[in-house]
Phi, psi and omega in degrees: 000320179294321179297316178299316182298313178298319179297319178298321177298314182297321177298314179301317185287331173298318177298322178295318179299324178295319177294321179294323178295319177295321178297316178294330175296321178293324177294326181291339177097177180303135183239163173089217190269356182295143175285134183236159178238137178250137171235136184230138180224130183226140175220135179221179186295334180288334181274324181211105187269162173081020177270130176241341178226137179232130178254117180258121179242117183245130175234128180222167176252291172240088193220154168240144182219134175242137180234132178213168179250138174266156175272059182222124181276338187274343184275134173269319173195151167231117182245125177238128183239132172244128182213163178286155189301324183266011182277165184288145180297129176288166180228131175231116179228161176212152175227149182249138173226094184065237181263016179250133178246126172258122181247128181243123180239123177246128183219115182290312177207162182112199182230148177233133174246121183244118177252123183254153175282174184244022175266310184281164169264136186244148162242140177233138176233105189247116183233128174214159178275313179222130179150205183207171178218158173222128178243121176243103189257109184206192176054037179061033176291151184233114177244140169267286180236140175239126177233120181231127181223129174248119190291318185245281189229137174160197182196172180211148175237143181230129172242126181255109177246226180282085186201169175230149171206164180258303185213142172236132173240120184237125180220149177205150177281299176239114179156211181187177182226146175235135181232128175237126179256133175264095190296337180282351183239325186274129181214040181254175173242126182195175184231136177239127176245128173240138179228117184227131177284306178228118180150216183194175181230132175245119179246127174249093186229130180231126179298151175232175184302325182244013186232126179238161182231146167230122182239126175243127179232131177236122181230121177293309181222114185141235177170180179232130178241142183205156173276116186287344180302136177075006181231147170260134181266115179267320177220137177201097177228195188294334182239342185228139176220135174229122175231151176229145170293153183297141184056037181300318184296338183268350185285141178287333177241133185228130176246119178255131180234126179239119184240126175243124181230136176282288177243118179151217187199169176232128181244124180240105172063012179281318172211149191256146170285150175302137185299332181291351175278352177267144177294149180234000000 
């Protein structure tokens, strides 16, 4: 029974890797012989001064989006869009309320790359029907809340480097998420929630001297597999697992990850996704 359960998890996760590869292809933009159009939008402190918080709202249909931080304090955003020649024109608008900037991006199809500065604090709300997203958090980027929802099919990848965040909520109907923590760079405290109806989660997390993890996994049908080294197992049954890195309570930085899966699995450090599948 245990062998069958693990095999089922592996099959599900292989499916998720395929979906993530397809999602990353969408983030990369149109490929091949199709004629493409590029749209670029830039806003910086010289154009609109006194902004301290930026809310990024993205709405897409069949779209891929990549978000990263630049090592530039003066930039509010650089948005680059690649789409097919006959696709609908994207829309980027913003409104100001005191020191808060609300940015709205509408993209019917294609890919969007958003580069953010590292002076302001950002909130991101990324919504698409089919597609994927990639978050590469580095260069002293500052995020408060991240909300990402894929309505039907897709996936997302997250890399946590030299950055801070408070909370991430990631959800998809059919698909999955992959999270990689760079322990030599990441030293923040935050919480990641994933909610998946059918699919899985792949976590690549390694404890560091000042960084601890607590992972809670709930799977209705499937299971959770993990490498027990460096972790204490608090709960482990057919539907629920709770593990903590050793000396978790004593760490100055703590990352909590809560994953809820209907049909599928959660993999923690048992086998790794190829690094090229993560956004850079």
